[in-house]
N, C-alpha and C positions, 0 to 999 in steps of 0.2 A: 532676296525679297521680291516676291511676285506682285502682280498688280492688285490682287485682293488683299494681300498683307498691307500694301500701301494705303488702301482705302481704310483698313482698320486703324493704322497708325494716324492717318489724317483725321479720322473721326474722333479718336481719343484726344488728339491735340486740340481739336476745335472745342471739345467739351472742357478740357483743362483750362483753356483760355477764358471760357465763360465762367468757370468756377472761381478763377482768380479775381473776377470782378464782383463777386458777391460780398455784401457787407455782413457784419455779424448779426444784424437785426433784420435780415432780408426775409426771414421765414423760410419755408421750403420752396426752393426753386425747382421748377418743372421744365424738363427738356424733352424734346421728342425727335427721334430719328425719323425724318419725314419722307415717306414715299421712296424709301430705298428697297432694294431687293433683299430677299431672305439671306443669301450668302453675304451681302454687304453689311447688313445689320449684325449678322453673326460674327463677321470679322472685326467689327468695331467693339462689340461686347467682349469678344475673346481677348482683345488687346486691353480692355479696361479691367477685366477680372484678373489679369496677370500682374496688375499693379496694386499692391496691398494698400497704398494710400488712398486709392480711389474707392475701394470697398468700404472704408470707414466713413467716406463722405457722400457716397452716392448709392442709393437703392436702385437696382435695375429690375425692370419688369417688362419683358418683351413678349408679344403674343406667341403662343406655342405654334399656331398655324403658320406663322411667318418663318420661324427658325427650326421647325421640327426636322430632325435628322442632321442638324449641323454640329452636334456634339457639345452643346452648351450645358453647363450644370443646371440642375432643376431650380436652384436658388434664384436664377435670373429669369426664369420663364413663368408666365402667368396664363391662366385660362380665362381671365376676365377680359372684357372688351376694353379697349384703350380709354374710352370716355369714362369708364368707371374709376380710373385713377386720377381724374381731374381734381377732385377735392379729397382724395383718400388720405388718411393719416400716414405720416412718414416719420420714421425715427432718425432720419439723417438730413443733413442740410439740403440735399438735392435728390431729385427723382428723375430717372431716365426711362422713358417709355418709347415705343416705336409704333408706327402706323403706316399703312399703305393705302388707306381708304380715303378718297376725297370727301365722302359723305360725312366724315367725322370732323372735317375741318372747322365747321362753324362752332362745334361744341368744344373745340380745343384752341380757341383764339387766344387764351391767356397763357399758352404754353410756348416757350421759346423753341423755335424750329432749328434743327440741324439737318438740312437736306443737301441735295446735290449742289444747289446754288451756293449755300453757305460754305460747303467744303471747297468748291472751285474758287471761291473768292479769296481764300487764304493760301497764297503760294507757299508760305513757310510751313504750312501743315504737311505739304508733300515733300518739299526739298530737304528739310532738316532730317527726317527719317531716311530719305533716299540717299542722302550724302553721308550718313553716319558710317564711320569706319573706312571711308575712302581716302582720308588724308588730304582732302582738297584744301587749297588756300582759301581764306575767307572771301577774297574777292571773286573767286570762282563760284562759291556757294551763293554769294550775293547776285552774281550775273545770272545764275540759274533761276533764282527767284524772280528777277526782273523779266527774264524771258518767259517764264510761266505766266506772270501777270499779263504780259503783252498778248500771249497766246489766248488766254481766257477772255480778253477784251475783243478779239476779232471774230469769234464765232461761239455758238452754244454747243460746246463739246459734251457728248455723253460722259458721265462720270467714269464708266469703265474704260472708255477710249483715252481720256486724259490720264487716268491711272496707268494704263498700259504704256503710254508715251513716257511717263516719268520712270517707270520700271525699266523700259528698254534703254533709256538714257543712262541709268545707273549700270545696266549690264554692259554697255559700251565703255563706260569709264573704268569699271572694275575688271572686265574680262579682256578688253582690248587696249587698255591704257590710253584711251583717247581723251583729249581735253574736253571740257564741258561743251564748248561751242561745236566741236566736231561731233560729239556724242548726240547732241540735239538734232543735227542733220542726219546722222545715221539712223535715228529712231523715228524718222518721219513716216514710215509705213504704218505706224500705229495710228496716225491721223488720216490714213488713206491718202497719203501724199507720197510721191516717189522719193526714194532714198537719195540723199545728196550730202555726203559727209562733209564736203568742203563748202557748203552753201553759206554758212555763217562765218566762215574764216576771214572774210574780207573786212570784218569790223576791227576798228582800232580799239586798243584797251579801254579808252574812255567811252567808246560806243557801247561796250558791254553792260554799262550801268545805266543806259538810257532806254527807258521803256518804249519811247516813240520810235527809236531806231529798230528795235526788235519787232515792233508792231508792223512797220512798213515792210520788213522782210517777210514776215508771216503772211501779210496781206497779199503780197505779190505771189507768193507760193500758191495760195488758195485761189487767186484769180486766174493765174496763168497755167498752172499745172494740174490742179485737181480735176478740172473739166476734161482734160486729155485722157486721164485714166478711166473716165466714164464715157469715152469715145464721143466727146463733144468739143467743139472749139470754144475758146474763151467767151465768145458771144452766144454760146449755147446751140449753135448749129451742130447737127449730128454729123459724125464722121463715119462714112460707110466703110465696111470691111474691105471693099475693093480698093478704096483710096489708100488705106493703111498698107494693104498688100503691095500695091504699086510703089508706094513710097519706100517700103522696106526693101524691095528689090533693088532700088537705086542706091541704097546705102549698105546693103548686105555685107560687102567686103570690108567695110569699116567697123564692123561689130564682130567680136570674137565668135567663132563657129559654135562653141559650146552653149552660147546664149540664144542661138537661133530657135531651138524648140520652144523655149519660154515665150519668145516674141510671137512665134507663129500660133501658139496656143492662145495667147491673148487676142490676137487678131481674129481668130476663128470663134472666140467665145462671144456670147451676147453682151450687150452693154450693161454696165453696172459693176458694183464692187463684188467680186466673186474670187474663187481660188486662183484662177488664171491672172486676174488683175493684181492680186496680192503678190503672186510670184514675180510679176513684172516690176511691181513697186519696190521689191527687195533688191533689185539690181541697181547699181549706181547710175544715176541720171546722166552725169557728165563723164565720169571715169569709164563707164561701160558704153558710152555713146548712145544710150537709150533715147536721148533727146532727138537724135537724127531720124528716128522713126516718125516723129511728128513735125519736124522742122520744115518740111517741104510742102505741107498741106496748104492748099490755097483756100481762101475764104469764098464760099459760094455767094453769089448775088441773089438775094431773095426779093420777090415782089412784095409790094406793100401789104397785102393781106396775109401772106405767109409770115412775114417779119413781125406783123402785129400779133398773130396767133402765138408765135414763138415767145415774144416778149411777155405776154400775159401768162403763158404756161409756166414760165420760169420765174418771173418777177412779181406778178400779181395774180396768182392762180385762183383766187376766190372772187375776183372782181367782175368777171363776165357772167352775165345771165344767159339762159338758154337762148333768148332772143338775140343777144349780142353774138353768140356763137353761130347762130343760124345766119345772121347778117354777114359775118366775116366769111362764112362758107359760100354764100351767094356772091360776095364781092370777088372771090377768086375767079369766077367765071365771067366777070363783066369787064368791059372796057373801062379804063381809068382816065380816059381823056377828059371827061366832064363829070363833076360831082353832082350828086342828087341830094334831095332834102334829108334822106335817111343817112347819107354820109356825114352831113353836117351834124345831125342829131347824135350820131355815135361819137364823133370827135368832141363835141361839146360835153357829152356825158362823161368822157374819159380823158378830158384834157389834163387834169391833175395827175392821173396815172401815167400818161404818156410823157409828162414832164421829167420823169426819171430817166428817160432816154432822149437826149436832145436831138440826135440825128433822126430818130423815128418821129418825134413830134414835128420836126421841121418838114419831113416828107408829108405828114398829114396836113399841115398848114398849107403847103404848096398845092396838095391835091384838092383840098376843100376851098381855099380862097384864091388860088392862082399864084402866079409869080409875085414874090414880095416886092414892095416898093423900097428901093434903097435910098436912104437919105441920112443926113447928119443932123437934121433939125426936127424935133418931134412935131411941132405945129405944122411944119411944111409937109411932113409925111401924112399927118392926119387930114389936112385939107386935100391932098392929092388922092388919098384913099376915098374920101367922100365924093370927090369928083368922079372917080371910077365907078362908084355905086350909082351916081346919077346917070352916068353914061349907059350903065347896064339896064336902067329902067326904060330907056328909049322914049316912046311916045305915050307910055301909060300915064293916064291922068288919075292918080290916086294920091291920097294924103301921104306925105313923106315925113318920116320921123327916124332919127337914128339914135339907137341906144348903144352906149360905149361901156363895155364891161371888161374888167381885167382881173386875172388871177394873181397878178403881181401887186403886192401891197406895200413893199418896203423899197427903199432906194437901192439896196443891194440887189433885190430881185429885178428891178428895172434895168440895172446896169449889167446884169448877167447875160 
């Protein structure tokens, strides 16, 4: 069963679940395969038309332009626009249509959607067909479903990528006789993560049924290892090819010689997921000692402007205006010994954004406001801060007023 077949089976299962919930007096229920690709829609329809019980309950009408050349029977293809089926007469309890156009969404608000999100939310839609015929104990099937639920909760995976992961997991169970937990580690390259067959092996039997446990493990994989395959450190600092080359030379003798060309090709390739990256990901992270290629890389110390630019590039890419970018560019060439008014303005404008990185925010606070006043009593600290402000005024004879603002509104935030 390949990845596309799995999408077909998952889509058919999702529709069947919704059909089971229909009452006898529900009228014609309308379902839409929402913004899926032509091959994905065709795979689902192909699965449905192979089931005689579906044909008597569901009329299928998918746009010819979407599935042309996919080998579907003419009886399930229409030349009408999708919106034309909104109130069309139907001689069966349910109607299934398909759409890829956002501009028809408003006209189809009364249609039940079955799209990528709905398919990914149902772990059983994938695991039950994928495990069919494997002879797995029920607890292993259950663990597979729990793992898939956890995986779907940690990131927005493309439908094809998730399907490929499930398909590769089945391949490892069926072809290599691996337990489900090991198969999930073997299939990680489908998620653009390095293969590590033993990664999930440390879990106790009761852990296999706990979604939170699986989630922590997937979270750690994504945070620690995915950036490395993109030639970035976990904090998003770029890893230069020369750094990787030097590190590889120090561990070359600890890695099998036949793997050296794959590693060298990865080092020489541009950053990003490409063929060389995929070949490296297919090697075993621990068993083949691939982790040693990255283990000795030291964290580069960035200056405040560079670290800020990097933070916004990866964590808040749409938050900086052209003026903000120009300001940070100018800041790179300035002395940071004394803050100016535009420094304070930038910090105040992006205080909430910077709160996502405590260390970076603390650096900005120190730069803009100076060394913090350490105290254990809030009022004591407030009075000492005001005293410092008065001292900074010197002999200026101007009206004095202090405005106290805080972005922290709850007790938890204050204690953080």
